[in-house]
N, C-alpha and C positions, 0 to 999 in steps of 0.2 A: 361608534365603532371601536373595537378592541384590536390591537395589533400583536401578532406573535413576536416574541422577543428573540426568536431564532432566525426566522426567514422573513419577518416583517409583513406577512400576509394579513389582510384585514378580515375580521370576523365580527358578527353582530354582538356577541357576548362572551362571557368567561367560559360558558359551557362549550361553545363552538371551538374556542382555542384549546380547551382540554382534550376534546375529541381529536382535533387536528394534531396536537402534539403526540397523543398516544399512538397515532398511526404513522405520522410523517417523521417524527423525531425520536420517538420511543424514549430512551434514557439519555439522550445527548442534550444537556441543558445549557449549553453555551449560548451567548447572546447573539450569535450569528456566525455563519461559516466564513472562514478566512477566504478572501478572494485572491486567487492565484493568477499570475500573469500567464498568458498563453505563450506557448513556444513559438518563436518566429525566427526565421533565418536572418532577417534584417533587424538590427537593433533600433529601438525608438530613440528619440533624443534623450529621454530620461535614462534609458538603459545604457546609452553610450556614455553618459556622465557617471552614473553610479556603478555601471558594470553589472554582470549577473552576480548578485550578492551571494547566492548560495545555489548549489546544485540540487535541483528538485527531481524526485523520482515520481513522475505522474503515471502511476501504474494502472489506475482504474479509468476505463474509457466508457463514456456514455454510448449506448447502443442506438440512440436516436439522433445524436449530433456529434460534433468533433470535440466536445468538452472532455478534458482529462482532469483527474484529481489525484492527490496523494493517498487519500483514504476513502474507503467505501462510504463512511459517514458523510464526507463531503459530497460524494456522488449522489447519495440519497437526497441530500438537501437540494442540490442542483436539480435533480429529477422532480422533486416536489414543487419547485418554483417554475421551471421551464416546461416540463412535460407532465403537468398535473392531470391531464386527461388520459394518460396511458398507465398501464400497469408496470410497476417497477420490476425489472428482471434481475435475477441474480447475476453478479459480475464476478469475474476472476481476474487476477493480476495478469497483465500483458507481458510482464517481465518473467520469462521462463528460464532464462539463462542462469546457470549456477556459477557462483564466484566464491573465491576463498573467503574474502571479507568485504562486505559492503558496509557503507556507513550511511546513516540517515541523519540529516541536519534538521533540527526542529526550529520553530519560529524564534527561539531565544538564543540560537547559536550553539546549542549543546549537541554534540555528536554522539549518536548511539551506534554500537555495532549491530549490524543486521545479521542474524544467523544464516549460515550457509544452507542451501537447499539440500545438501547431502551431508551426512554426519561423517565422523572420522572413519567409520567402517565402510563408507560408500553407500550405505542404505539411504533411501529417500526419507526425509523427515519433513512432515507437514509443518507449516508455520501459521500462526494465528496473529492477525493484526487487531490490536485492541482499539478502543475508542479514541485513544490519544495519538494514534498514528505510528506508534512504535511497534515493531514486529517482534514477536516472541516465538520460540519453537513450541509446537504443541506436543505435550507428553504423550507417551503411548497410551492406548486405551486401557491398559492394565498397568498399575503401578508396581513398585518393588514387592509389595505383599500379595500381588495377584488380584488386587481389587479391580472390579470392572467399572468403577465410577470414573467417568471422564472429567478431568478438571483442567482449567486454564489459568495460568498465573496472571494476576492483574498487575497494575503499575506499582503496587506496594510490595509485591513479592508473595502475596498470599494466594491461595487457590479458591476460585469461585465455582460452585456447582451451578448447573443450569437453573435451578429453582431457588437460588439464594436471593434474599431481599434485605435491604437495609432500611430501617424505619426511622423517621424523624420523631424525636421525642416531644416536639412542640405542635405538630399537626399530623394529618393523615398521610403525608407524603411518603412514598416508598421508592427505593432506587435499587437497581441491580448492582451498583458499584458504590463504594464509600466516597469516591471522588464526586460522583453525581450528587450525593447527599450533602457533601461539603459545599458545593456550589449553590445548591438550593438553600442551604442554611445562610450562606453569605448574602443572598439576595432577599430572602423573605424574613429571616430572624436576625437581622444585623445587630439588634440590641441585646442579644443573648450570646453567652459563650458557647462554643461548639463542644459538646460533651463527647465522651466515648460512647458510640452507639452500639446497639445490639442488632444482629441480623437474625432472621428466622428462615427455616426451610419449610418444605411442604409438610413435614411431620409435626411442625409446631414447636420444635426444640429451638432454643436460642443459645447464642454464644457471643461473648463480648468481643468487639473489634479493638484494634490498637488505637491509642491516642493519635489523632491525625497529625499532630505536631511533634510526635516522638522522633527520636533520632533514627528509628528503624524505617521511617517513611522515606521513600526515595526523594532525594533533593530535586531531581528534575520534575517530578510530579508536583511538588509544592510550587515550583516556579511557574508551572503552566496553569495552575488553578487561580481563577479570578478572586476566589474567596480568601486567599492567603494575604494577610495585611503586610504592609511595608516593613514593620518592625521584625516580623518573622522572616521575611525574605533576607533582610540584612543579617540576621543571626546565622543563616545557613550559607551565606556568601563567603566562601573560603578562597576565592580567587585572589591572586597577589595584587597589591596596590603598587603599581610601578611608578618610577619617577616620571615616565612619559605621561601617564594618566594625571598625575598631580600637576605637572606643568601645563597640561591641556586645560584643566579646570582653572588654574591660576591665570592663564592667558585670557580665558573667557571672562573671568571676573574683571580684568583690566578693560576688556572690550565693552563691558556693560557700564563702566564708570563714566560719569559726565563731569565736566569741569564746573566748578561752582559759578564761574563767570557766565558760561552759556546758560546754565540753569536759571540763574538770577535774572538774566536779560530776558529770557523767554517768559518767565513768570511775570515780570513787570509789564511786558508788552501785552500779555493776555489779561492782566488785571485791568489795564487801561481800555482794552478792546471790550471786555465784558461790561464795564461800567457804561461806556458809550452806547453799546448795543442795547442793554436793558433800559436805559433812560429813554432812548428813541423809540423802542418798542412800546413803552408805556405811554408815550405821547401819541403815537399813531393809533393804538388800540384803546377802546373804552374799557377793556378788561384790565385787571391788575395782574401783571406777570411776575413770576419768580423763577429762580434757577438754583440748581445745586451742582457742584462739581463731582464728576465721577471719572474713573479711568486711572491709568498708570501714573499720571503726574501727581495725583492727589493721594494715592495709596503708597507712594514712594517705591514704585517698582519700574520706573521708566528706564529704558535703555538708551533713549535719546531725548533731547529737550524739545521735540517738535510734535508731541501728541497731547491733545487736550479734548475732553468730552464735557459738554454742558447739557444737562437735562432741564428743559424749559417747560413750565406748566402755568396755567391760569388759575386764579383764585375762584374756582367754581366747585360745587359739590357734585360728585357723581357716585354711583353705586355699581358694584361689580356682581354679576350673577354667578357666584361661585357654586351654586347648587347644580348648575348645568355642567356636568363632567364629561360631556360627549367628546370633547377634544382637549386632552390634557395640556394645560399651560395657556390655552386660549379661551377668552370669555367675552360675553357681551357686556357693554357698559351703558348705563342709563343716566340721563341728566336728572339730578335731584334739585339743584338750585331753581329758583323761580325763573321765569323766561329770560333767556340771555339772547337778545336780538342779534348780536354779532355772530352767534353760532347757530342761528336758525337754519341756515343752509346745510348744516352738518347733522341735524337731528331728524329722526323719522317721526311719524305721527304717534308712535308708541313711546316716544322720548328716548329711543336708543340712538347712540352717537355712532355715526359711520366713520370708521378710522381713516379711510382713504380721503373722504371729503374734508375731515378735520386736518389731516396732514397737508392737503393741497392748500387749504385756507391759510394755515400757519406758515407754510413755505412762501406764500405770496407776501405775507407780512414781513418775513425775513428779507425778501428781495427789496422791499420798500425801505427797510431799515438800512441796509447796506448802501443804498443809493443816497441816503441822507448823511450818514456819519463820515467823519474825516477818514477813519481807518478803512472805510469801504473802498477807497481808491487803490489800496494795496491788497485787495481780496480778489481771488479768482474762484468762482463757483465750480466745483467739480461735478462732472456728469457721472451719476451712479445709477444702479438698477432701480427701477421704479418700485421695487419691493423693499428697498432699504428704508428703515425708519429714520435715517439721519439726513440732515441737510449739511453737506460736507463742503468746506472751503479750504483753500490754501491761502494763508495769511502771511504775506511777505513783510514781516514786522521788523526784521533786523537786517540792514544792508550787509551784503556779503555772506549771509547765512541762509541755510535751507529754509524754505517756507514752512510755517507751522501748520500742521494738520489739525483742523478744528471740526469736531462733529457737534452740530446743534440738533438735539433730539426733542421734538415735541412730545409731550406726555401728559398724563393726569396723575397727580399724586393721590395715593390711596392711604388714608390713615389706618393704622392697625396692621397686624400680621395676618396674611390671608389664611383661612382655615384649611386650604388645600396644601399648604407648605408644612414641612416638618419643623418642629421646634428646635431652635439652635442651642447646642450645648457643647461648644468646642473647648476641650480641655487645654488647648494650646494658646488660649487667650486668658490672661490672668485678671483682667478687669471685668467684673460683672456688668458695669455700666456700659461697656462697649457692646456687649451682646444685647443688653436691654435696649439700647438706642438703635441697634441694627434692626431690631424687630418692631420698631415703632411705626414703620410705614413701608410701602412698596410702591411700584409704579406700573402703569399700563401704557404700552407704546404701540405705535402704528406698524407693527410687523405683520405682514400678510401671512395668514394661515396656509400652510402647504397642503393641508388635507382637503379632500373633496367633501364639503359640508354645506347643507342647505342655507345656513346663515353665515357663510364665509365672509360676506361683505360687512358683517357686524362684529366679527371676532377681533379682539385686541390681544396682544401678547403680554403676559405677566412678566414683569422685570424686577430683579432684585439688585439693581445697580448700587443702591445705597448700602445694602447689607454686604455685597461683595467688596465694596470699597473699604468699609470699616473692618471687616474680617482680615483682608489682606494687609491693611495698614498696620494692624496690631498683631500680625502673625508671629512675630518674634518675641512677644511680650512675656511669655511664660518662663523664659530664662533657660529652658532645656536645650535650646539651640538658637544660634543667630543665622543659621543657614537656610531656613525655610524660604524666605523671600528671594534669596539668591538662587535657590533651586528652581523657583518659578521663572525668574528672569533668564536663567540659562535656557530653559525650554523656549521662551519667547525669542531669545537670540537665535536658537537653531531654526525656528520657523521663519524669522525675518531674513536670515541668510539664504534659506531655500527660496523665499519669495524673490529675492534679488537675483538668484541664479536661474530661476524658472519663472519669468514674468508672466502673469496671467494664469498660471497653473494652480495657484493656491488662493482661492477667493472665499470659500465658505468657512474654512477652519480658522477661527479667530481666537483672540485672547479670552473671550467668553468660554469657549470650549476648554481651554487650558485651565481656567480657574475652576470649572466644575470638576475637572480631574484632580487638580493639585490639592483642593480642600480635603478630599478624601484621603490623600496621602498625608496631609497634616494630622488628620484624625488618628492615623496609625504610625506616627513618627516614633523612631527608636527612643526608648527611655534613657538608655545609657549613651555616653559620648561615643560617637562613631565617626570613623574617617569619612570625610565629605565625598570622596570619590565613590565609596561603597554605596552611600545613600543615593547619589545621583544616578549611578548606573542601574540601581534597582528601581528607581522611579522611572527610568527609561524603559525597563523591562515591562513594567505595568502599562506604560503608555503604548508601547509596541503591541502588547496584547490587546488593548482596547481598540487600536486602529485596525488590527487584523480581524477582530471579531465585529467591527463596526458598532461598537457599543461603549460609550462613556456615560454613566448615569448622571443625571442632573442632581447636583448636591442638595438643592432645595425642594425638588419635586420628585417623589418616588415614582418609579416606573416610566420616567421620561428619559429617553436616550437622545443626547445632544448631537449625535453623529448620524441620526437616521436619514437626514436629507442631504448629506454631503456626498458628492459624486464619488464613485468607487475609484476612478483614476486618481483623484486628489488624495484619497486615503492611502492608496498604494504608494504614491510618490512620497507622502509624509512618512509612511512606514519604512521605506528604504532609507530615507534620510536619518530617521531616529536609530535605525540599526547601525548605520555608519558611526553615529555619535557614540553609541553604546560600545562598539568595538574599540573606538579610540580611548575610552575610559578603561578598557581591559588592557590597553597597551599592545594590542595585536594589530597586525596588518590586515587589511581587507582581503576577504577570500576572493580568489580568482574564479 
């Protein structure tokens, strides 16, 4: 099955998605519609804490239900998802009142003046709302020279005729707007520089467009486009760096720091625990078991001394069916080693290994190990979702200190770099050996596939835990900045604080999601020395955009969206929290 990257509907193949997009989404290539909160007289607990961050003008109302949106594009997407069996009617704005000056606040906190419905002479002036939600006055049907050609200014300030098209120079893609072509280029041709494109009209004549990164391009438009890299966003960020914002970042850095004493004590306790655990595991089991460390402790990005992750795997040979691409990131695993009696109960007649059966068996081994070792008396097993791939324990290792959170993850180690993953070439790592070693192996874990698939009980999740650890550990090695890892730690801190403030509300969004996002930011890191406040607030802009569009691309797997199964309410809460952090780095007070 293929999934539409805008509304996430499933189709059997690429042809079905192309037909669907040409009808339902036309030229709106964003990764998904921003989900807006419904108006309510009674504030929810979340809104009571964060307040109504910004005043929305939900002018477009669905004629089949009570749904309202800010733009007609949003309403079209809602209609295609919820009312797909009905014909989409033309809608008009419900706001008919004229006002002298209205303002529209976009997703990034930028305020646009909305033209008055009447001009200075009192005549009625039509307004046209473009694909970005910004309202522009529609020019008269005849221009100053008396021409009868109707034109509408786009976000760049240029005029588009109805039959104008922009052509991609690397494929057959055409777009009615240059912005749409930029977004297409950023998703499909990431390895190529975006050139100045030509457009053609129905007569076949062509004309060159402006460089999309030229000064003449509206700054607001660049900030809204997902194809604009971090280094370019930083260049056009002219907002003042206030003392308040600098102090805010400095305070957060202090909050992230750990004392050497606490760090050393936790490390020694975990080394002792790991040695005892693995020794006993190899006594109980006839298989030979190994482990490797992953997570924030080992890539030097911890914000606290109480988080450890251990990937545990047996010395058996398995193969992964990477040829079956029906579910991106999930694959069937086959036993290659000669008969392994201990794992007979987990293997089908066709030698495929069932992930749930394997996890159940290994978890039972872990139970037995903890009953045997001395450290087990200070361990409490945590109850987690049955879909979680980790056996999680709270290890009360140090008297008077918080229990250490330990994730024991059963897996299989796969030698070599998977053919479905992109080749790594991060310019922000100066050691070739690091990248080479990062691509020596990957892992397969017992993560339940969320898709409805006939072989669901045989699908394993592809994991890049080792590569993630090595990339993050050496993220500052290129020497262009020592701030990369701190930028990642700050985002982790924001999420951690929100989890404390809203217990149980943030469960799916994890450090894994943050890493997939931040690695792309590292790829586009500013080349010149830049104020850290400017970098961090533009990273937050990108994150807010991803949360609103429900789309953060997997850094290792193309066309995989790591947010697609995270609940909307959770993403909305995260988005509001990130907006508050962004405003603090602007030195502004929160909007009422």
